[in-house]
C-alpha positions in Angstrom: -0.1 0.0 0.1 2.9 2.4 0.7 4.6 1.5 -2.5 1.5 2.3 -4.5 0.9 5.7 -2.5 4.2 6.5 -2.9 4.1 5.8 -6.9 1.0 7.9 -7.0 2.6 11.0 -5.6 5.4 10.6 -7.5 3.1 10.8 -10.7 1.1 13.6 -9.2 4.4 15.7 -9.0 5.6 14.5 -12.8 2.3 15.9 -14.0 2.4 19.2 -11.9 6.1 20.1 -13.3 5.0 19.0 -17.0 1.9 21.3 -16.5 4.0 24.5 -15.0 6.5 23.9 -18.2 3.4 24.3 -20.3 2.5 27.4 -18.7 6.0 28.7 -18.8 6.4 28.2 -22.9 2.8 29.9 -23.4 3.9 32.8 -21.3 6.9 33.5 -23.4 6.4 36.0 -26.3 8.1 34.0 -29.3 5.7 30.9 -28.6 4.3 29.2 -31.3 0.9 29.1 -32.3 0.5 25.5 -32.7 -1.9 25.2 -29.7 -4.7 28.0 -31.4 -7.2 26.3 -32.9 -7.5 26.1 -36.9 -10.3 25.6 -39.2 -9.3 21.8 -39.4 -9.5 21.4 -35.7 -12.7 23.7 -35.6 -14.0 20.8 -38.2 -13.1 17.8 -36.5 -14.3 19.1 -33.2 -17.6 19.9 -35.0 -17.9 16.4 -36.4 -17.3 14.7 -32.6 -19.9 16.8 -31.4 -22.1 15.1 -33.9 -20.3 11.9 -33.0 -21.3 12.6 -29.6 -24.7 13.3 -29.9 -25.2 10.0 -31.6 -23.4 8.1 -28.5 -25.6 9.9 -26.0 -29.1 8.6 -27.7 -27.2 5.2 -28.7 -26.7 4.6 -24.8 -30.2 6.1 -23.6 -31.8 3.3 -26.1 -29.5 0.6 -25.2 -30.1 1.0 -21.3 -33.9 1.2 -21.5 -33.3 -2.1 -23.9 -30.7 -3.9 -21.3 -32.1 -2.9 -17.8 -35.5 -1.6 -18.1 -36.5 -5.6 -16.8 -34.9 -4.4 -13.6 -37.3 -2.1 -12.7 -39.8 -2.9 -9.7 -43.1 -4.6 -10.7 -46.5 -2.4 -10.2 -47.1 -0.7 -7.1 -48.7 -3.0 -4.2 -49.9 -0.1 -2.1 -53.0 2.3 -2.7 -51.4 5.5 -3.6 -48.6 3.9 -5.5 -50.2 4.0 -9.0 -50.6 8.0 -8.6 -47.0 7.8 -7.1 -45.7 5.8 -10.5 -47.5 8.2 -12.7 -46.0 11.1 -11.1 -42.7 9.7 -11.8 -43.2 8.4 -15.3 -44.4 11.7 -16.4 -41.6 13.4 -14.9 -39.1 11.2 -16.6 -41.3 11.6 -20.0 -40.5 15.6 -19.8 -37.1 15.2 -18.6 -36.3 12.9 -21.5 -38.0 15.1 -24.2 -36.5 18.2 -22.8 -33.0 16.2 -22.6 -33.4 14.9 -26.2 -34.3 18.4 -27.5 -32.1 20.5 -25.9 -29.0 17.8 -26.1 -29.8 18.0 -30.1 -29.7 21.9 -30.4 -26.5 21.8 -28.2 -24.6 19.7 -30.4 -26.0 20.5 -33.5 -25.3 24.1 -33.1 -21.6 23.4 -31.9 -21.2 21.8 -35.4 -23.2 24.2 -37.7 -21.4 27.5 -36.2 -17.9 26.2 -35.8 -15.4 28.3 -35.9 -14.1 29.4 -39.0 -11.0 31.8 -40.0 -12.7 35.5 -40.9 -16.3 34.4 -39.7 -17.4 36.7 -36.9 -20.4 35.3 -34.6 -23.6 37.3 -34.3 -25.4 37.5 -31.3 -28.3 39.0 -29.6 -27.6 40.7 -26.4 -30.9 40.7 -25.3 -34.2 39.2 -26.2 -37.0 39.6 -23.9 -39.6 37.3 -25.9 -37.1 34.5 -25.5 -36.5 35.3 -22.0 -40.0 35.0 -21.1 -40.3 31.7 -23.1 -37.8 29.7 -21.6 -38.5 31.2 -18.0 -42.4 30.9 -18.1 -42.6 27.5 -19.5 -40.4 25.6 -17.0 -42.3 27.6 -14.3 -45.6 26.3 -15.4 -44.3 22.9 -15.9 -42.3 22.4 -12.3 -45.2 24.1 -10.6 -47.3 21.1 -11.9 -45.1 18.5 -10.7 -44.5 20.0 -7.4 -48.6 20.5 -6.7 -49.1 17.1 -8.1 -46.3 15.7 -5.9 -47.6 17.3 -2.6 -51.1 15.8 -3.4 -49.5 12.4 -3.8 -47.2 13.2 -0.3 -50.5 14.0 1.2 -52.0 10.6 0.6 -48.9 9.1 2.2 -49.1 11.0 5.1 -53.0 10.6 6.0 -52.4 9.4 9.4 -56.0 9.7 10.4 -57.5 7.1 12.5 -60.9 7.0 10.6 -60.5 3.8 8.6 -59.5 2.0 11.6 -56.1 1.6 10.7 -53.6 -1.1 11.9 -51.0 1.0 14.3 -47.5 -0.5 13.7 -44.3 0.7 15.2 -40.8 0.2 13.4 -38.0 0.3 15.5 -34.5 1.1 13.7 -30.8 0.0 15.1 -27.5 -0.9 13.5 -28.1 -3.2 11.3 -31.6 -4.4 12.0 -35.5 -3.8 12.4 -38.0 -4.7 14.8 -41.7 -4.3 14.6 -44.1 -3.7 17.4 -48.1 -4.2 17.2 -50.3 -2.4 19.3 -52.2 -5.7 20.3 -55.9 -6.3 20.8 -56.4 -2.9 21.7 -54.4 -1.7 18.6 -52.7 1.2 20.9 -49.0 1.4 21.4 -47.7 1.7 24.7 -45.1 4.4 25.8 -41.7 3.6 25.2 -38.4 5.5 25.7 -34.8 4.3 25.0 -33.8 5.0 28.7 -35.7 2.2 29.4 -34.3 -0.5 27.4 -33.4 -3.9 29.4 -31.5 -6.4 27.6 -31.4 -8.5 30.5 -35.2 -8.4 30.8 -35.6 -8.6 27.1 -37.0 -5.1 26.9 -35.4 -4.4 23.9 -37.6 -1.6 22.7 -37.7 0.2 25.9 -41.3 -0.3 26.3 -42.8 1.3 29.5 -43.7 -1.5 31.9 -46.2 0.4 33.7 -48.2 1.3 30.7 -51.5 -1.0 30.6 -51.0 -0.4 26.6 -47.7 -1.8 26.5 -48.7 -5.2 27.9 -50.5 -6.6 24.9 -47.7 -5.1 22.5 -46.3 -7.7 19.8 -42.8 -7.6 19.4 -41.5 -9.5 16.2 -38.6 -9.7 13.6 -40.8 -10.0 10.4 -43.7 -7.9 9.4 -47.3 -9.2 8.8 -49.8 -7.0 6.8 -53.1 -7.5 6.3 -54.4 -6.7 2.7 -56.4 -4.0 2.0 -56.3 -2.5 5.3 -54.8 0.9 6.1 -51.6 0.8 8.4 -50.2 3.5 10.2 -46.5 3.6 10.7 -44.4 5.0 13.5 -40.7 4.9 13.2 -38.1 5.5 15.8 -34.1 4.8 15.8 -31.9 3.6 18.7 -28.8 5.3 17.3 -28.2 6.7 14.1 -30.4 8.2 11.2 -31.9 5.4 9.1 -34.4 5.5 6.5 -37.3 2.8 6.2 -37.8 2.3 2.4 -40.4 0.3 1.2 -39.6 0.0 -2.4 -42.7 -2.1 -3.4 -45.2 0.1 -1.6 -43.3 3.3 -3.0 -43.1 5.0 0.3 -40.1 6.3 2.4 -39.3 8.0 5.8 -36.4 8.8 8.1 -35.7 7.3 11.1 -34.6 10.1 13.6 -33.1 9.5 17.1 -35.0 11.0 19.7 -38.1 11.7 17.6 -41.0 9.7 16.1 -42.0 9.9 12.5 -45.0 8.3 10.7 -46.9 7.9 7.6 -49.5 5.2 6.4 -50.3 3.2 3.3 -52.7 0.7 2.4 -51.2 -2.6 0.8 -53.6 -4.1 -2.1 -51.7 -7.0 -3.1 -50.5 -10.2 -1.2 -47.5 -11.8 -1.2 -48.7 -15.0 -2.7 -50.4 -12.7 -5.6 -47.4 -10.7 -6.3 -45.3 -13.8 -6.9 -47.6 -14.5 -9.7 -47.0 -11.5 -11.5 -45.6 -12.2 -15.0 -42.4 -9.6 -14.4 -41.8 -10.8 -11.1 -42.0 -14.8 -12.2 -39.3 -13.7 -15.0 -37.2 -12.0 -12.5 -37.1 -15.0 -10.2 -36.5 -17.2 -13.0 -33.2 -15.2 -14.2 -31.9 -14.6 -11.0 -32.2 -18.3 -9.7 -30.6 -19.3 -13.2 -27.7 -17.1 -12.1 -27.9 -18.6 -8.6 -27.7 -22.4 -10.4 -24.8 -21.5 -12.0 -23.2 -20.2 -9.0 -24.2 -23.4 -7.0 -22.5 -25.7 -9.8 -19.5 -23.8 -9.1 -19.7 -24.2 -5.3 -20.0 -20.4 -4.4 -21.8 -19.5 -1.3 -25.2 -17.6 -0.9 -26.5 -19.5 -4.0 -29.7 -21.0 -3.1 -32.7 -20.4 -4.7 -34.4 -17.2 -4.3 -38.2 -16.2 -3.8 -39.7 -13.2 -4.4 -40.4 -11.2 -1.1 -41.5 -7.8 0.1 -38.6 -6.4 1.9 -38.1 -3.3 4.1 -34.6 -1.6 3.7 -32.5 1.1 5.3 -32.0 4.0 2.5 -29.3 5.9 4.6 -25.9 4.9 4.7 -25.7 4.0 8.8 -22.8 2.3 9.2 -20.7 -0.8 7.7 -23.3 -3.3 7.6 -26.1 -1.1 6.2 -26.4 -3.2 3.0 -27.7 -6.2 5.1 -30.6 -3.8 7.4 -33.7 -5.5 6.0 -36.9 -7.1 7.1 -39.0 -9.6 5.4 -42.7 -8.3 4.8 -45.6 -10.5 4.3 -48.9 -9.4 2.9 -51.8 -11.7 3.4 -55.5 -12.2 3.9 -57.0 -10.5 6.9 -57.7 -14.3 8.3 -54.3 -15.5 7.8 -53.1 -12.2 9.5 -55.1 -12.8 12.2 -54.3 -16.3 12.8 -50.6 -15.4 12.4 -51.1 -12.8 15.3 -52.6 -15.6 17.8 -49.3 -17.3 17.5 -47.5 -14.3 18.9 -46.1 -13.7 22.3 -47.4 -10.3 23.8 -44.9 -7.9 25.7 -46.4 -8.8 29.2 -46.3 -12.8 28.5 -42.3 -12.0 27.7 -41.8 -10.1 30.6 -43.6 -12.7 32.9 -41.7 -15.4 31.7 -38.5 -13.8 32.8 -39.4 -13.1 36.1 
């Protein structure tokens, strides 16, 4: 490592000396004009601008064709369709504007390339043009912003009018823990100062709070399909971000405060696994894993598609592995699963 660092420093010093020598030569009165662009140079640069324009369009088309299959399937939340529409129209507008402006930039760089004896004609001011390229972006961006605020309002709709399920997600390096409100659907009080590992009170629940006794703490998130879920987020240590890519939702988890949002899952895990795009993704992935297994490589077991909760903030060295499995199921299946879980009160009683 030291040898590499030494070589790097020597190379950088050599480059610096070379550049200083060029500056010295250019500063001399008798310096030749070989480095001043002539008509041939301008012509070549004009053609290169056209070539680069073709390259930009080519790489864009190639990326859509090659990597479009890696996009997420359709959203599995009620607000997700609106979110995806907003994203799609944003990309369409950006793509159209980028295509036109890049064409004009490179074409005019070629058409009006430098030529000896030719002077450029320019307008010092044009109120009409300035009004056009100011007003149009303002209108478009204002529309997108208002649309985005409307969509964001749906995600932040945390009222209790629809009898939502209340779930807390607790973030810590490098895992997630879920807490349900239990039979009364009310979360008990909690504080990081009350964490007691010896008593298995890993979330710092208030043992004297009657609402906390029936809370259910799990490491796998189960959600009933078609029922609104109000999520509350806490962090024990650093800034995390609860990211639900399949449900088009994300919220920061901030130490010392509680953040929240809501969404309604509309597609069960079993149903999303029958999605043609998902089936194709699973087949492609397992083909690669089978090849790895044949070579004796680790982590090459067959993969099954699942919803997952991720951390979308770089929270430490194991950030990449901070995730939780999410199972969306019918109300009946959810109730049956909940019956098999121990409450916080039962856990505390067993520790005494």
